[in-house]
N, C-alpha and C positions, 0 to 999 in steps of 0.2 A: 618385521619391525627387527630392527638392529639394536645389538645389546651391549653394555660396557660394564664393567665392574668400577668398583670404587677405587682400585689398586690403578687400572687403567687409566682413568682418569686424572686421579694425584700426579700421575707421570706426565701429563702433557698439560698440567693447570699453569705452569709457566707461559705457556704460548698463548693465555689469556681466551680460553674457547669459550664459546657463548653457553652459559649454563642458565637454563629456567626450570623455578623450582615451584610445583605446582601444589605445596602445602599451602593453608591457609595462614593470614596475615599475621597472627598470633604466632602459628610453629616459626614461621619464617623469622621472624624477629628474635626468636629464641637461638635459634643458633642456624647457620647456612653455609653452605661452601664458597669461600672468598671469590666475590664478583658475580654472584648468581644475582639474578632478574628474578621477581616474585609475579607469579600469574596463576592464581588459586585454580584448581580445577574448576570449584565452585562459579567462577568467574571466565572460564577459559576463552567463552566467543567474544570479550570482552579483551582480550589481551593475544589476538591473532597475529600483530603485528612483530609479538615479540619471536615470533617463531619461522618468520619471512625473512629473506633476504639471498636464499641460496647457499649460505653457509652451514655447517654440521651444528646440532643444535642439540646440546646433550639435558635430557630432561629427569629432572630429580624428584622425587617426595621423600616420606620417609622410609619407605621400605620397597617401594619399584613398583606397586600396585597401582597407585594414582598415576604415577608417570606412563605405565603402560597404556591406561586406559585414555590418558592424555593423547599419546602417542598414536593411539589406533584412532581417535576421534577425529585427531588433525591430518593424520594419513587420506582417513575415509572425505575429508574436505580437500584432497588436494595437493598437500605440504609435502614436500619431501625432507630429506636430511636429517632427521628427527631420529634420535639416538637415546633408548631407554637405560637408566644407569640401576643398574641391579643390585640392590639392596640397602641404594638410597643413603638418605642422612643418617640412620642409625646404624648401617656399616661402616659409612664414612668415620662418624664419631667412633665407633669402637677400634678403629685403626688411631686412633690419637694424631686425625690428619686437623689441622687447621680450619677454626671456625669463625664466622663475621656474627657480630650481634649486633642488636639495635635495628 
């Protein structure tokens, strides 16, 4: 599994990377990385299409644990191009990077 820091992700945010947040819906609504799509880990099988398509997909959660589990499960299912965002949304907020809410 490939990993990236929130600083590295912030550095490429202007290029509109595909970011998928695996936190639950209420967590996602409370603040997320701009442009992120939601695919709760508890419903991962229902959202596989958000990870397909050949592009790199940056997978994020609150701290990096759930996103790492999501990457592992999706890789075992044959998907590639998955990158775990180390530190997750918690580290993103701590760096005062922009958030979308709602």
